C-alpha positions as CSV (number, residue, x, y, z in Angstrom):
1,M,0.0,0.0,0.0
2,T,2.9,2.4,0.6
3,S,4.1,2.0,-2.9
4,I,0.7,3.2,-4.3
5,V,0.8,6.2,-1.9
6,G,4.3,6.9,-3.0
7,C,3.2,7.0,-6.6
8,M,0.4,9.3,-5.8
9,D,2.7,11.6,-3.9
10,M,5.0,11.8,-6.9
11,S,2.2,12.7,-9.2
12,V,1.1,15.5,-6.9
13,E,4.7,16.8,-6.7
14,Y,5.0,16.6,-10.5
15,K,1.7,18.6,-10.9
16,R,3.1,21.2,-8.5
17,S,6.3,21.6,-10.5
18,L,4.2,22.0,-13.7
19,F,2.1,24.6,-11.9
20,R,5.2,26.5,-10.8
21,K,6.5,26.5,-14.4
22,R,3.2,27.9,-15.6
23,I,3.3,30.7,-13.1
24,K,6.9,31.6,-14.2
25,T,5.8,31.9,-17.8
26,R,3.0,34.2,-16.9
27,E,5.5,36.6,-15.4
28,M,7.0,37.4,-18.8
29,E,7.2,41.0,-19.8
30,I,4.4,42.1,-22.1
31,V,5.5,44.3,-24.9
32,S,3.0,46.3,-26.9
33,R,2.9,46.1,-30.7
34,K,4.3,49.6,-31.1
35,E,7.4,48.6,-29.1
36,Q,8.1,45.5,-31.1
37,P,10.5,45.8,-34.0
38,E,8.9,45.9,-37.5
39,V,9.3,42.6,-39.4
40,T,9.1,42.7,-43.2
41,A,9.7,40.0,-45.7
42,K,12.1,41.0,-48.5
43,V,11.3,39.3,-51.7
44,G,13.7,39.5,-54.6
45,R,12.6,40.9,-57.9
46,L,12.7,38.7,-61.0
47,V,14.7,39.9,-64.0
48,K,12.6,40.3,-67.1
49,K,13.8,37.4,-69.2
50,E,12.6,34.0,-70.5
51,Y,11.7,31.5,-67.8
52,P,11.3,27.9,-68.9
53,L,8.3,25.9,-67.7
54,T,9.0,25.0,-64.1
55,P,7.0,22.7,-61.7
56,V,5.4,24.6,-58.8
57,S,4.0,23.6,-55.5
58,S,0.3,24.0,-56.2
59,S,-2.6,21.7,-56.2
60,F,-4.2,23.5,-59.2
61,I,-1.3,24.8,-61.4
62,T,1.3,22.2,-62.5
63,E,3.9,24.5,-64.1
64,I,4.6,28.1,-64.9
65,G,7.0,29.9,-67.2
66,Y,7.5,33.2,-69.1
67,N,8.4,33.7,-72.8
68,K,6.9,37.1,-73.8
69,E,3.7,35.5,-72.4
70,I,2.8,33.9,-69.1
71,L,2.8,30.2,-69.6
72,I,0.6,28.2,-67.3
73,V,0.1,24.4,-67.3
74,I,-3.0,23.2,-65.5
75,G,-3.1,19.4,-65.5
76,D,-2.1,18.4,-69.1
77,R,-3.4,21.6,-70.8
78,G,-1.1,24.6,-71.3
79,Y,-2.3,28.2,-71.7
80,A,-0.3,31.2,-72.8
81,Y,-1.6,34.6,-71.6
82,D,-0.7,37.9,-73.1
83,A,-0.1,39.6,-69.8
84,P,2.6,41.9,-68.4
85,F,5.7,40.5,-66.7
86,K,4.7,42.0,-63.4
87,L,1.8,39.5,-63.2
88,F,4.2,36.6,-63.8
89,E,6.3,37.9,-61.0
90,G,3.2,38.1,-58.7
91,L,2.2,34.5,-59.7
92,Y,5.8,33.3,-59.1
93,Y,5.8,34.7,-55.5
94,A,2.2,34.1,-54.7
95,H,1.4,31.9,-51.7
96,S,-1.6,30.5,-53.4
97,K,-0.9,30.3,-57.1
98,G,-4.4,29.1,-58.1
99,T,-6.1,32.0,-56.3
100,Y,-3.7,34.5,-57.8
101,Y,-4.3,33.1,-61.2
102,N,-8.1,33.1,-60.9
103,K,-8.2,36.7,-59.5
104,N,-5.6,38.4,-61.7
105,I,-5.1,36.5,-64.9
106,K,-7.9,34.2,-65.9
107,G,-10.7,35.9,-67.9
108,I,-8.9,39.2,-67.9
109,Y,-6.1,38.7,-70.4
110,P,-6.4,36.9,-73.8
111,S,-5.1,33.4,-73.9
112,R,-4.3,30.6,-76.4
113,R,-3.7,26.9,-75.9
114,F,-0.3,25.5,-76.4
115,K,0.1,21.7,-75.5
């Protein structure tokens, strides 16, 4: 019976140590947003040149490229859009390439099939 009580005492002591750690973390200094340093992500700019079709990490778009037109492969179909290079750069750096494509390119710029 003493061994069971010993185990119970250990778990109570363990809980107390966790509680003490929680209290220590609550004593951290709170800094307002104005006092925090500003964090900005610096994204490099692409040089306006030809970019071959390159696979991208997207569940919608398979490959993108640029050759005086924005080249987009969706599944096994390729589309060439007569759009400015700035839109290719935006698509290249977009977190969600499918959303960027649907909002900024599809249906706005003329396209042709190539593949």
